[in-house]
C-alpha positions as YAML, in Angstrom:
chain: A
units: angstrom
residues:
- id: 1
  name: MET
  ca: [14.21, 7.65, -0.57]
- id: 2
  name: ASN
  ca: [10.61, 6.54, -0.07]
- id: 3
  name: LYS
  ca: [8.77, 9.73, -1.07]
- id: 4
  name: SER
  ca: [5.92, 8.94, -3.45]
- id: 5
  name: LYS
  ca: [7.04, 5.31, -3.87]
- id: 6
  name: LYS
  ca: [4.05, 3.21, -4.84]
- id: 7
  name: ILE
  ca: [3.54, -0.38, -3.71]
- id: 8
  name: LEU
  ca: [0.85, -2.69, -5.01]
- id: 9
  name: LEU
  ca: [0.23, -5.12, -2.15]
- id: 10
  name: ILE
  ca: [-1.45, -8.42, -2.96]
- id: 11
  name: ILE
  ca: [-2.67, -10.27, 0.13]
- id: 12
  name: SER
  ca: [-3.50, -13.91, -0.55]
- id: 13
  name: GLY
  ca: [-5.29, -16.36, 1.74]
- id: 14
  name: GLY
  ca: [-3.49, -17.65, 4.80]
- id: 15
  name: ILE
  ca: [-3.47, -17.15, 8.55]
- id: 16
  name: ALA
  ca: [-0.37, -14.94, 8.18]
- id: 17
  name: ALA
  ca: [-2.51, -12.35, 6.36]
- id: 18
  name: TYR
  ca: [-3.35, -10.59, 9.62]
- id: 19
  name: LYS
  ca: [0.33, -9.73, 10.15]
- id: 20
  name: ILE
  ca: [0.34, -7.63, 6.98]
- id: 21
  name: LEU
  ca: [-1.70, -4.94, 8.71]
- id: 22
  name: ASP
  ca: [1.38, -3.97, 10.74]
- id: 23
  name: LEU
  ca: [3.42, -3.73, 7.54]
- id: 24
  name: VAL
  ca: [0.83, -1.49, 5.87]
- id: 25
  name: LYS
  ca: [0.69, 0.78, 8.91]
- id: 26
  name: SER
  ca: [4.48, 1.09, 9.10]
- id: 27
  name: LEU
  ca: [5.00, 1.79, 5.39]
- id: 28
  name: VAL
  ca: [2.23, 4.37, 5.21]
- id: 29
  name: THR
  ca: [3.78, 6.31, 8.12]
- id: 30
  name: GLN
  ca: [6.99, 6.41, 6.03]
- id: 31
  name: ASN
  ca: [5.17, 8.01, 3.08]
- id: 32
  name: PHE
  ca: [4.82, 4.93, 0.90]
- id: 33
  name: GLU
  ca: [1.58, 4.86, -1.08]
- id: 34
  name: ILE
  ca: [-0.11, 1.47, -0.97]
- id: 35
  name: LYS
  ca: [-2.92, 0.04, -3.02]
- id: 36
  name: THR
  ca: [-4.12, -3.41, -2.02]
- id: 37
  name: ILE
  ca: [-5.73, -6.39, -3.67]
- id: 38
  name: LEU
  ca: [-7.37, -8.93, -1.37]
- id: 39
  name: THR
  ca: [-8.00, -12.42, -2.67]
- id: 40
  name: LYS
  ca: [-11.32, -14.01, -1.77]
- id: 41
  name: THR
  ca: [-9.64, -16.30, 0.76]
- id: 42
  name: ALA
  ca: [-7.68, -13.41, 2.31]
- id: 43
  name: GLU
  ca: [-10.99, -11.72, 3.13]
- id: 44
  name: LYS
  ca: [-11.72, -14.61, 5.50]
- id: 45
  name: PHE
  ca: [-8.75, -13.54, 7.65]
- id: 46
  name: ILE
  ca: [-8.82, -9.72, 7.38]
- id: 47
  name: THR
  ca: [-11.47, -7.28, 6.25]
- id: 48
  name: PRO
  ca: [-11.18, -4.82, 3.35]
- id: 49
  name: LEU
  ca: [-12.17, -2.06, 5.77]
- id: 50
  name: SER
  ca: [-9.20, -2.73, 8.10]
- id: 51
  name: VAL
  ca: [-6.72, -2.59, 5.20]
- id: 52
  name: SER
  ca: [-8.37, 0.46, 3.66]
- id: 53
  name: SER
  ca: [-8.33, 2.32, 6.97]
- id: 54
  name: LEU
  ca: [-4.60, 1.75, 7.41]
- id: 55
  name: SER
  ca: [-3.55, 2.26, 3.79]
- id: 56
  name: LYS
  ca: [-5.87, 5.25, 3.30]
- id: 57
  name: ASN
  ca: [-6.48, 3.93, -0.18]
- id: 58
  name: LYS
  ca: [-8.89, 1.88, -2.22]
- id: 59
  name: ILE
  ca: [-9.03, -1.91, -1.86]
- id: 60
  name: TYR
  ca: [-9.42, -4.11, -4.93]
- id: 61
  name: GLN
  ca: [-10.88, -7.59, -4.99]
- id: 62
  name: ASN
  ca: [-9.41, -10.45, -6.97]
- id: 63
  name: LYS
  ca: [-12.09, -10.56, -9.63]
- id: 64
  name: PHE
  ca: [-12.97, -8.88, -12.88]
- id: 65
  name: GLU
  ca: [-15.88, -6.46, -12.64]
- id: 66
  name: ILE
  ca: [-17.92, -4.75, -15.35]
- id: 67
  name: GLY
  ca: [-19.00, -1.21, -14.57]
- id: 68
  name: GLU
  ca: [-17.73, 2.33, -14.40]
- id: 69
  name: GLU
  ca: [-14.12, 1.27, -13.91]
- id: 70
  name: ILE
  ca: [-13.79, -0.36, -17.28]
- id: 71
  name: GLU
  ca: [-10.41, 1.33, -17.71]
- id: 72
  name: MET
  ca: [-8.82, -2.09, -17.42]
- id: 73
  name: ASP
  ca: [-7.68, -1.88, -13.82]
- id: 74
  name: HIS
  ca: [-5.19, -4.72, -14.23]
- id: 75
  name: ILE
  ca: [-3.25, -2.61, -16.75]
- id: 76
  name: ALA
  ca: [-3.65, 0.62, -14.79]
- id: 77
  name: LEU
  ca: [-2.47, -0.93, -11.52]
- id: 78
  name: SER
  ca: [0.50, -2.69, -13.11]
- id: 79
  name: ARG
  ca: [1.63, 0.66, -14.56]
- id: 80
  name: TRP
  ca: [0.92, 2.59, -11.35]
- id: 81
  name: ALA
  ca: [3.09, 0.49, -9.04]
- id: 82
  name: ASP
  ca: [6.83, 0.92, -8.54]
- id: 83
  name: LEU
  ca: [6.94, -2.50, -6.85]
- id: 84
  name: ILE
  ca: [4.57, -5.41, -6.32]
- id: 85
  name: LEU
  ca: [4.56, -7.33, -3.03]
- id: 86
  name: ILE
  ca: [2.63, -10.58, -2.58]
- id: 87
  name: ALA
  ca: [2.37, -11.42, 1.12]
- id: 88
  name: PRO
  ca: [1.54, -13.94, 2.28]
- id: 89
  name: ALA
  ca: [2.17, -15.85, -0.93]
- id: 90
  name: THR
  ca: [0.42, -19.22, -0.85]
- id: 91
  name: ALA
  ca: [1.50, -22.33, -2.75]
- id: 92
  name: ASN
  ca: [-1.49, -21.77, -5.02]
- id: 93
  name: ILE
  ca: [-0.59, -18.23, -6.05]
- id: 94
  name: ILE
  ca: [3.06, -19.21, -6.59]
- id: 95
  name: SER
  ca: [1.90, -22.07, -8.83]
- id: 96
  name: ASN
  ca: [-0.39, -19.77, -10.81]
- id: 97
  name: ILE
  ca: [2.42, -17.27, -11.43]
- id: 98
  name: ALA
  ca: [4.93, -19.98, -12.38]
- id: 99
  name: ASN
  ca: [2.51, -21.39, -14.94]
- id: 100
  name: GLY
  ca: [1.52, -18.03, -16.39]
- id: 101
  name: PHE
  ca: [-2.19, -18.35, -15.64]
- id: 102
  name: SER
  ca: [-4.44, -15.36, -16.33]
- id: 103
  name: HIS
  ca: [-7.76, -16.53, -14.93]
- id: 104
  name: ASP
  ca: [-8.14, -13.81, -12.31]
- id: 105
  name: PHE
  ca: [-7.31, -10.18, -11.55]
- id: 106
  name: VAL
  ca: [-4.07, -10.87, -9.65]
- id: 107
  name: ASN
  ca: [-2.50, -13.14, -12.24]
- id: 108
  name: THR
  ca: [-3.44, -10.79, -15.08]
- id: 109
  name: ILE
  ca: [-1.69, -7.93, -13.25]
- id: 110
  name: ILE
  ca: [1.46, -10.03, -12.83]
- id: 111
  name: LEU
  ca: [1.46, -10.89, -16.54]
- id: 112
  name: ALA
  ca: [0.92, -7.24, -17.49]
- id: 113
  name: SER
  ca: [3.62, -5.83, -15.20]
- id: 114
  name: ASP
  ca: [7.30, -5.18, -15.85]
- id: 115
  name: LYS
  ca: [7.91, -4.05, -12.25]
- id: 116
  name: LYS
  ca: [9.90, -5.83, -9.56]
- id: 117
  name: VAL
  ca: [7.84, -8.47, -7.74]
- id: 118
  name: PHE
  ca: [8.60, -9.74, -4.23]
- id: 119
  name: LEU
  ca: [6.83, -12.74, -2.69]
- id: 120
  name: ALA
  ca: [6.78, -13.72, 0.99]
- id: 121
  name: PRO
  ca: [5.73, -17.41, 1.01]
- id: 122
  name: ALA
  ca: [3.69, -18.86, 3.87]
- id: 123
  name: MET
  ca: [2.53, -22.48, 3.94]
- id: 124
  name: ASN
  ca: [2.87, -25.86, 5.65]
- id: 125
  name: VAL
  ca: [6.43, -27.19, 5.76]
- id: 126
  name: LYS
  ca: [5.57, -30.22, 3.60]
- id: 127
  name: MET
  ca: [3.91, -27.99, 1.02]
- id: 128
  name: TRP
  ca: [6.98, -25.75, 0.94]
- id: 129
  name: LYS
  ca: [9.32, -28.71, 0.51]
- id: 130
  name: ASN
  ca: [7.13, -30.45, -2.07]
- id: 131
  name: PRO
  ca: [9.05, -30.85, -5.37]
- id: 132
  name: ALA
  ca: [6.24, -29.13, -7.27]
- id: 133
  name: THR
  ca: [6.48, -26.04, -5.06]
- id: 134
  name: LYS
  ca: [10.26, -26.04, -5.29]
- id: 135
  name: LYS
  ca: [10.08, -26.20, -9.07]
- id: 136
  name: ASN
  ca: [7.56, -23.35, -9.17]
- id: 137
  name: VAL
  ca: [9.76, -21.20, -6.93]
- id: 138
  name: GLU
  ca: [12.81, -21.90, -9.09]
- id: 139
  name: THR
  ca: [10.79, -20.97, -12.18]
- id: 140
  name: ILE
  ca: [9.72, -17.58, -10.89]
- id: 141
  name: ILE
  ca: [13.21, -16.80, -9.54]
- id: 142
  name: LYS
  ca: [14.58, -17.36, -13.04]
- id: 143
  name: ARG
  ca: [12.10, -14.72, -14.20]
- id: 144
  name: ASN
  ca: [13.61, -12.22, -11.74]
- id: 145
  name: PHE
  ca: [10.96, -12.52, -9.04]
- id: 146
  name: SER
  ca: [12.45, -12.33, -5.53]
- id: 147
  name: ILE
  ca: [11.53, -14.51, -2.56]
- id: 148
  name: ILE
  ca: [11.58, -13.17, 1.00]
- id: 149
  name: GLY
  ca: [11.79, -16.08, 3.43]
- id: 150
  name: PRO
  ca: [10.13, -18.27, 4.49]
- id: 151
  name: SER
  ca: [11.50, -18.70, 7.99]
- id: 152
  name: THR
  ca: [11.56, -21.72, 10.28]
- id: 153
  name: GLY
  ca: [9.26, -21.93, 13.29]
- id: 154
  name: LEU
  ca: [5.97, -23.13, 14.70]
- id: 155
  name: LEU
  ca: [3.40, -23.08, 11.90]
- id: 156
  name: ALA
  ca: [-0.34, -22.40, 12.16]
- id: 157
  name: CYS
  ca: [-1.04, -26.10, 11.57]
- id: 158
  name: GLY
  ca: [0.92, -26.98, 14.72]
- id: 159
  name: GLU
  ca: [3.93, -28.43, 12.90]
- id: 160
  name: PHE
  ca: [7.44, -27.05, 13.23]
- id: 161
  name: GLY
  ca: [9.56, -26.32, 10.20]
- id: 162
  name: GLU
  ca: [10.26, -24.05, 7.26]
- id: 163
  name: GLY
  ca: [7.22, -22.32, 5.82]
- id: 164
  name: LYS
  ca: [6.50, -19.49, 8.23]
- id: 165
  name: MET
  ca: [6.13, -16.09, 6.56]
- id: 166
  name: ALA
  ca: [9.22, -13.92, 6.96]
- id: 167
  name: ASP
  ca: [9.16, -11.47, 9.83]
- id: 168
  name: ILE
  ca: [7.43, -8.18, 8.98]
- id: 169
  name: ASN
  ca: [10.63, -6.26, 9.76]
- id: 170
  name: GLU
  ca: [12.54, -8.36, 7.24]
- id: 171
  name: ILE
  ca: [9.92, -7.76, 4.55]
- id: 172
  name: GLU
  ca: [9.91, -4.02, 5.24]
- id: 173
  name: THR
  ca: [13.70, -3.78, 5.26]
- id: 174
  name: THR
  ca: [13.96, -5.68, 1.97]
- id: 175
  name: ILE
  ca: [11.52, -3.28, 0.30]
- id: 176
  name: LYS
  ca: [13.33, -0.20, 1.58]
- id: 177
  name: ASN
  ca: [16.69, -1.64, 0.55]
- id: 178
  name: TYR
  ca: [15.38, -2.19, -2.98]
- id: 179
  name: PHE
  ca: [14.29, 1.41, -3.36]
- id: 180
  name: SER
  ca: [17.53, 2.72, -1.80]
- id: 181
  name: THR
  ca: [19.73, 1.00, -4.38]
- id: 182
  name: LYS
  ca: [17.50, 1.43, -7.41]
- id: 183
  name: ASN
  ca: [19.49, 4.41, -8.68]
- id: 184
  name: ILE
  ca: [22.87, 3.46, -7.21]
- id: 185
  name: LYS
  ca: [24.83, 1.00, -9.35]
- id: 186
  name: LEU
  ca: [26.97, -1.11, -7.02]
- id: 187
  name: LYS
  ca: [29.03, -4.28, -7.43]
- id: 188
  name: ALA
  ca: [29.92, -6.64, -4.60]
- id: 189
  name: ILE
  ca: [31.59, -9.91, -3.75]
- id: 190
  name: VAL
  ca: [30.71, -12.10, -0.78]
- id: 191
  name: THR
  ca: [32.97, -14.93, 0.34]
- id: 192
  name: ALA
  ca: [31.31, -17.74, 2.28]
- id: 193
  name: GLY
  ca: [31.65, -21.24, 3.66]
- id: 194
  name: PRO
  ca: [34.73, -23.23, 4.61]
- id: 195
  name: THR
  ca: [37.77, -24.12, 2.55]
- id: 196
  name: ARG
  ca: [39.49, -27.50, 2.33]
- id: 197
  name: GLU
  ca: [43.22, -28.11, 2.52]
- id: 198
  name: TYR
  ca: [43.92, -31.65, 1.32]
- id: 199
  name: ILE
  ca: [46.45, -33.91, 2.99]
- id: 200
  name: ASP
  ca: [45.94, -36.61, 0.36]
- id: 201
  name: PRO
  ca: [43.09, -37.39, -2.10]
- id: 202
  name: VAL
  ca: [40.72, -38.45, 0.73]
- id: 203
  name: ARG
  ca: [41.77, -36.47, 3.82]
- id: 204
  name: TYR
  ca: [41.62, -32.74, 4.38]
- id: 205
  name: LEU
  ca: [41.56, -29.99, 7.00]
- id: 206
  name: THR
  ca: [38.41, -27.86, 7.17]
- id: 207
  name: ASN
  ca: [35.96, -26.27, 9.62]
- id: 208
  name: GLU
  ca: [32.25, -26.22, 10.45]
- id: 209
  name: SER
  ca: [31.20, -23.17, 8.44]
- id: 210
  name: SER
  ca: [28.01, -23.84, 6.45]
- id: 211
  name: GLY
  ca: [28.18, -20.71, 4.28]
- id: 212
  name: LEU
  ca: [24.55, -19.91, 5.11]
- id: 213
  name: GLN
  ca: [25.13, -16.41, 6.49]
- id: 214
  name: GLY
  ca: [27.22, -15.39, 3.50]
- id: 215
  name: TYR
  ca: [24.68, -16.83, 1.08]
- id: 216
  name: HIS
  ca: [21.85, -14.86, 2.67]
- id: 217
  name: ILE
  ca: [23.90, -11.66, 2.47]
- id: 218
  name: ALA
  ca: [24.62, -12.23, -1.23]
- id: 219
  name: LYS
  ca: [20.96, -13.09, -1.87]
- id: 220
  name: LYS
  ca: [19.73, -9.95, -0.11]
- id: 221
  name: MET
  ca: [22.21, -7.79, -2.01]
- id: 222
  name: ASN
  ca: [21.02, -9.21, -5.32]
- id: 223
  name: GLU
  ca: [17.39, -8.64, -4.34]
- id: 224
  name: CYS
  ca: [18.24, -5.00, -3.68]
- id: 225
  name: GLY
  ca: [19.80, -4.52, -7.10]
- id: 226
  name: ILE
  ca: [23.46, -4.83, -6.09]
- id: 227
  name: ASP
  ca: [25.36, -6.85, -8.70]
- id: 228
  name: THR
  ca: [26.76, -9.51, -6.37]
- id: 229
  name: LYS
  ca: [28.94, -12.57, -6.84]
- id: 230
  name: LEU
  ca: [29.02, -15.26, -4.15]
- id: 231
  name: ILE
  ca: [32.40, -17.01, -3.85]
- id: 232
  name: ILE
  ca: [31.73, -20.08, -1.74]
- id: 233
  name: GLY
  ca: [33.68, -23.07, -0.50]
- id: 234
  name: PRO
  ca: [32.42, -26.68, -0.23]
- id: 235
  name: THR
  ca: [28.92, -26.60, 1.27]
- id: 236
  name: GLN
  ca: [25.63, -28.48, 1.18]
- id: 237
  name: ILE
  ca: [23.25, -25.51, 1.33]
- id: 238
  name: HIS
  ca: [20.77, -24.92, -1.48]
- id: 239
  name: ILE
  ca: [21.58, -21.83, -3.54]
- id: 240
  name: ASP
  ca: [18.88, -20.36, -5.76]
- id: 241
  name: ASP
  ca: [19.39, -19.93, -9.49]
- id: 242
  name: ASN
  ca: [19.28, -16.13, -9.24]
- id: 243
  name: THR
  ca: [22.56, -15.96, -7.31]
- id: 244
  name: LYS
  ca: [25.74, -15.45, -9.31]
- id: 245
  name: ILE
  ca: [28.12, -18.01, -7.86]
- id: 246
  name: LYS
  ca: [31.73, -19.17, -8.07]
- id: 247
  name: ARG
  ca: [32.46, -22.44, -6.25]
- id: 248
  name: VAL
  ca: [35.94, -23.04, -4.87]
- id: 249
  name: ILE
  ca: [37.70, -25.67, -2.76]
- id: 250
  name: SER
  ca: [40.92, -24.39, -1.21]
- id: 251
  name: ALA
  ca: [41.97, -21.06, 0.27]
- id: 252
  name: ASN
  ca: [44.14, -20.45, -2.77]
- id: 253
  name: ASP
  ca: [41.16, -21.11, -5.05]
- id: 254
  name: MET
  ca: [39.15, -18.55, -3.11]
- id: 255
  name: PHE
  ca: [41.97, -16.02, -3.26]
- id: 256
  name: GLU
  ca: [42.25, -16.36, -7.04]
- id: 257
  name: ALA
  ca: [38.46, -16.03, -7.43]
- id: 258
  name: VAL
  ca: [38.44, -12.88, -5.29]
- id: 259
  name: LYS
  ca: [41.36, -11.37, -7.20]
- id: 260
  name: GLU
  ca: [39.67, -12.07, -10.55]
- id: 261
  name: SER
  ca: [36.41, -10.47, -9.34]
- id: 262
  name: LEU
  ca: [37.93, -7.10, -8.49]
- id: 263
  name: PRO
  ca: [37.21, -4.22, -8.79]
- id: 264
  name: VAL
  ca: [33.99, -4.04, -6.77]
- id: 265
  name: ASP
  ca: [32.41, -1.46, -4.48]
- id: 266
  name: ILE
  ca: [31.75, -3.82, -1.58]
- id: 267
  name: ALA
  ca: [33.57, -6.90, -0.27]
- id: 268
  name: VAL
  ca: [31.95, -8.94, 2.49]
- id: 269
  name: CYS
  ca: [34.34, -11.64, 3.69]
- id: 270
  name: THR
  ca: [32.26, -14.11, 5.70]
- id: 271
  name: ALA
  ca: [34.22, -17.22, 4.66]
- id: 272
  name: ALA
  ca: [36.03, -19.25, 7.32]
- id: 273
  name: VAL
  ca: [39.22, -19.57, 5.30]
- id: 274
  name: ALA
  ca: [41.84, -22.08, 6.45]
- id: 275
  name: ASP
  ca: [44.84, -20.27, 7.88]
- id: 276
  name: PHE
  ca: [47.23, -23.03, 6.83]
- id: 277
  name: LYS
  ca: [47.79, -25.46, 3.97]
- id: 278
  name: ILE
  ca: [49.65, -28.76, 3.69]
- id: 279
  name: GLN
  ca: [51.79, -30.23, 0.96]
- id: 280
  name: LYS
  ca: [49.27, -32.63, -0.59]
- id: 281
  name: ASN
  ca: [50.31, -36.23, -1.17]
- id: 282
  name: LYS
  ca: [49.32, -37.43, -4.67]
- id: 283
  name: THR
  ca: [48.18, -40.86, -3.44]
- id: 284
  name: LYS
  ca: [46.29, -41.96, -0.36]
- id: 285
  name: ILE
  ca: [48.57, -42.29, 2.64]
- id: 286
  name: LYS
  ca: [48.17, -45.71, 4.24]
- id: 287
  name: LYS
  ca: [47.41, -45.64, 7.94]
- id: 288
  name: GLU
  ca: [50.57, -47.51, 8.83]
- id: 289
  name: ASN
  ca: [52.64, -44.96, 6.91]
- id: 290
  name: PHE
  ca: [50.80, -41.87, 8.14]
- id: 291
  name: ASN
  ca: [53.11, -39.31, 9.71]
- id: 292
  name: LEU
  ca: [51.24, -37.56, 12.52]
- id: 293
  name: ASN
  ca: [53.52, -34.54, 12.21]
- id: 294
  name: LEU
  ca: [52.02, -32.35, 9.49]
- id: 295
  name: THR
  ca: [54.02, -29.47, 8.09]
- id: 296
  name: LEU
  ca: [51.79, -26.41, 7.77]
- id: 297
  name: LYS
  ca: [52.36, -23.37, 5.60]
- id: 298
  name: PRO
  ca: [50.37, -20.13, 5.94]
- id: 299
  name: ASN
  ca: [47.72, -19.37, 3.34]
- id: 300
  name: ILE
  ca: [47.31, -15.95, 1.79]
- id: 301
  name: ASP
  ca: [45.20, -13.72, 4.03]
- id: 302
  name: ILE
  ca: [42.32, -12.83, 1.71]
- id: 303
  name: LEU
  ca: [40.78, -10.14, 3.92]
- id: 304
  name: ASN
  ca: [44.16, -8.49, 4.39]
- id: 305
  name: PHE
  ca: [44.77, -8.57, 0.63]
- id: 306
  name: VAL
  ca: [41.39, -7.02, -0.19]
- id: 307
  name: SER
  ca: [41.89, -4.26, 2.41]
- id: 308
  name: ASN
  ca: [45.51, -3.42, 1.71]
- id: 309
  name: HIS
  ca: [47.43, -5.01, -1.09]
- id: 310
  name: ASN
  ca: [45.64, -4.24, -4.31]
- id: 311
  name: LYS
  ca: [44.94, -1.11, -6.34]
- id: 312
  name: TYR
  ca: [41.25, -2.00, -6.53]
- id: 313
  name: ARG
  ca: [40.41, -1.70, -2.84]
- id: 314
  name: PRO
  ca: [36.60, -1.70, -2.46]
- id: 315
  name: LYS
  ca: [34.95, 1.36, -0.92]
- id: 316
  name: LEU
  ca: [33.62, -0.86, 1.86]
- id: 317
  name: VAL
  ca: [35.45, -3.93, 3.18]
- id: 318
  name: ILE
  ca: [33.68, -6.02, 5.82]
- id: 319
  name: GLY
  ca: [35.35, -8.89, 7.65]
- id: 320
  name: PHE
  ca: [33.87, -11.54, 9.93]
- id: 321
  name: ALA
  ca: [35.36, -12.80, 13.18]
- id: 322
  name: ALA
  ca: [34.30, -16.07, 14.82]
- id: 323
  name: GLU
  ca: [35.49, -15.76, 18.41]
- id: 324
  name: THR
  ca: [35.33, -17.84, 21.61]
- id: 325
  name: ASP
  ca: [36.16, -15.15, 24.19]
- id: 326
  name: ASN
  ca: [36.73, -11.40, 24.52]
- id: 327
  name: LEU
  ca: [34.61, -10.93, 21.43]
- id: 328
  name: ILE
  ca: [34.67, -7.15, 21.12]
- id: 329
  name: ASP
  ca: [38.34, -6.72, 22.08]
- id: 330
  name: ASN
  ca: [39.51, -9.44, 19.69]
- id: 331
  name: ALA
  ca: [37.32, -8.06, 16.91]
- id: 332
  name: LYS
  ca: [38.78, -4.58, 17.39]
- id: 333
  name: ILE
  ca: [42.29, -6.02, 17.10]
- id: 334
  name: LYS
  ca: [41.35, -7.78, 13.87]
- id: 335
  name: LEU
  ca: [39.73, -4.63, 12.52]
- id: 336
  name: LYS
  ca: [42.94, -2.69, 13.11]
- id: 337
  name: GLN
  ca: [45.29, -5.41, 11.85]
- id: 338
  name: LYS
  ca: [43.37, -6.09, 8.65]
- id: 339
  name: ARG
  ca: [42.55, -2.40, 8.10]
- id: 340
  name: CYS
  ca: [39.03, -3.20, 6.99]
- id: 341
  name: ASP
  ca: [36.07, -0.87, 7.52]
- id: 342
  name: TRP
  ca: [33.74, -3.08, 9.54]
- id: 343
  name: ILE
  ca: [34.13, -6.32, 11.49]
- id: 344
  name: ILE
  ca: [31.13, -8.55, 12.25]
- id: 345
  name: VAL
  ca: [31.78, -10.75, 15.28]
- id: 346
  name: ASN
  ca: [29.86, -13.67, 16.78]
- id: 347
  name: ASP
  ca: [30.37, -16.16, 19.60]
- id: 348
  name: ILE
  ca: [31.05, -19.65, 18.24]
- id: 349
  name: THR
  ca: [30.84, -21.23, 21.70]
- id: 350
  name: ASN
  ca: [27.08, -20.60, 21.56]
- id: 351
  name: ARG
  ca: [25.84, -23.61, 19.58]
- id: 352
  name: THR
  ca: [22.44, -22.00, 18.93]
- id: 353
  name: ILE
  ca: [24.03, -19.44, 16.60]
- id: 354
  name: GLY
  ca: [26.80, -19.32, 14.02]
- id: 355
  name: PHE
  ca: [28.24, -22.49, 12.49]
- id: 356
  name: ASN
  ca: [25.63, -25.03, 11.33]
- id: 357
  name: SER
  ca: [22.74, -23.01, 12.75]
- id: 358
  name: ASN
  ca: [19.90, -21.15, 11.05]
- id: 359
  name: ASN
  ca: [20.31, -18.34, 13.59]
- id: 360
  name: ASN
  ca: [22.95, -15.77, 14.36]
- id: 361
  name: GLU
  ca: [23.66, -12.96, 16.80]
- id: 362
  name: VAL
  ca: [26.38, -10.51, 15.89]
- id: 363
  name: SER
  ca: [28.00, -7.21, 16.76]
- id: 364
  name: ILE
  ca: [29.08, -4.77, 14.05]
- id: 365
  name: ILE
  ca: [32.25, -2.85, 14.90]
- id: 366
  name: LYS
  ca: [33.21, 0.01, 12.60]
- id: 367
  name: LYS
  ca: [36.54, 1.75, 12.22]
- id: 368
  name: ASN
  ca: [35.09, 4.84, 13.95]
- id: 369
  name: ASN
  ca: [34.75, 2.56, 17.05]
- id: 370
  name: SER
  ca: [30.95, 2.48, 16.97]
- id: 371
  name: ILE
  ca: [29.37, -0.84, 17.96]
- id: 372
  name: GLU
  ca: [25.92, -2.04, 16.89]
- id: 373
  name: LYS
  ca: [24.40, -5.33, 18.02]
- id: 374
  name: ILE
  ca: [22.00, -7.48, 16.02]
- id: 375
  name: THR
  ca: [20.23, -9.71, 18.51]
- id: 376
  name: LYS
  ca: [19.55, -13.41, 17.89]
- id: 377
  name: ARG
  ca: [17.39, -14.07, 14.85]
- id: 378
  name: GLU
  ca: [17.42, -16.09, 11.64]
- id: 379
  name: LYS
  ca: [20.43, -15.56, 9.41]
- id: 380
  name: ALA
  ca: [18.20, -14.31, 6.59]
- id: 381
  name: GLU
  ca: [16.98, -11.49, 8.83]
- id: 382
  name: VAL
  ca: [20.51, -10.74, 10.06]
- id: 383
  name: ALA
  ca: [21.51, -10.45, 6.40]
- id: 384
  name: SER
  ca: [18.59, -8.14, 5.66]
- id: 385
  name: ILE
  ca: [19.53, -5.81, 8.52]
- id: 386
  name: LEU
  ca: [23.21, -5.83, 7.56]
- id: 387
  name: VAL
  ca: [22.50, -5.09, 3.89]
- id: 388
  name: HIS
  ca: [20.21, -2.26, 4.96]
- id: 389
  name: LYS
  ca: [23.09, -0.74, 6.96]
- id: 390
  name: ILE
  ca: [25.44, -1.13, 3.98]
- id: 391
  name: ILE
  ca: [23.00, 0.58, 1.64]
- id: 392
  name: LYS
  ca: [22.33, 3.33, 4.16]
- id: 393
  name: ASN
  ca: [26.06, 4.10, 4.26]
- id: 394
  name: PHE
  ca: [26.31, 4.27, 0.48]
- id: 395
  name: SER
  ca: [23.19, 6.42, 0.24]
- id: 396
  name: LYS
  ca: [24.73, 8.93, 2.65]
- id: 397
  name: ASN
  ca: [28.33, 8.66, 1.49]
- id: 398
  name: GLU
  ca: [28.19, 7.96, -2.22]
- id: 399
  name: ASN
  ca: [31.31, 10.02, -2.83]
- id: 400
  name: LYS
  ca: [32.85, 9.85, 0.63]
- id: 401
  name: SER
  ca: [34.86, 7.30, 2.58]
- id: 402
  name: ILE
  ca: [32.70, 4.89, 4.57]
- id: 403
  name: ASN
  ca: [33.19, 4.51, 8.30]
...
């Protein structure tokens, strides 16, 4: 997969720059070829010699030079690379790219390149949440740039919040996933979030699902070149413009959206779909007239339908199980009953993961009875690991059943 793959790494100024040395070392040992550009500010945090020693390749500085190499390096490098990675990506470099500036070596390369560009932002939380930065990020996403992170944590400035550069493992996995799927054309759907079953125009039954885990899975799939549609219930999370999305309200809405989206190669059913629906009253029920005995009717089981009852069964069907006890045993029962390929289970009694949390900890149970655990980490990183496992299966079993 990674033989002779060429990465142009652009390291911009920021305290997170020192972490990139571990990424360079890891990728080089996996036979990636890396050429690096250091911005002037980045050189205050790491030395050209340290990067050159690890990459075993020439280091470029972010300035135009006149001399022997008048072959127009910005053109040559943009053609040489299979992928461009900017990490850490500061607010300044994101702004320059969004506005199409060409005042230095880095920005001229970006303008001259038609290759995939990934950015791993790193900055103060207030800078990241500033409307100007948000607009710049949205602009470059619309141009098919992909953003890895940032994560939430303690920042170099001492503040806590979103703006920390994504974990090196997440960046590495995202890059490898991209190359793995480059020549495999796959389509996927991801269901996410809660559904609402209305009692009357103002009251409804729902659950605490935020849809965040499903969104990150869809986002990672798209970044890796998998044509993915996110089918999501009512949620407040921000979804970037690069994600193909279908918004739904009820379980029946979600079922119809799933049915219309088939056939696909992969179905990841993370949504916490209501098991029951109620006959909705057309007008608001007054409190004094409210009947506390609600008549419930079962909703269509979407996961069961996708796995069993349609001629377009995906090659890989993944269900999610939110459990309170006997996690593995209950997940195995669900896996067998629904006849899906994998079940991802988490413990919803742990309030630091799962519903309404940025973190998750899950176990992946496959129909061959293998169990793999993803320890507690941010949902974006869980998604990255999961998508990597999905791609790995397709790479090995392109024309075989997946287990």
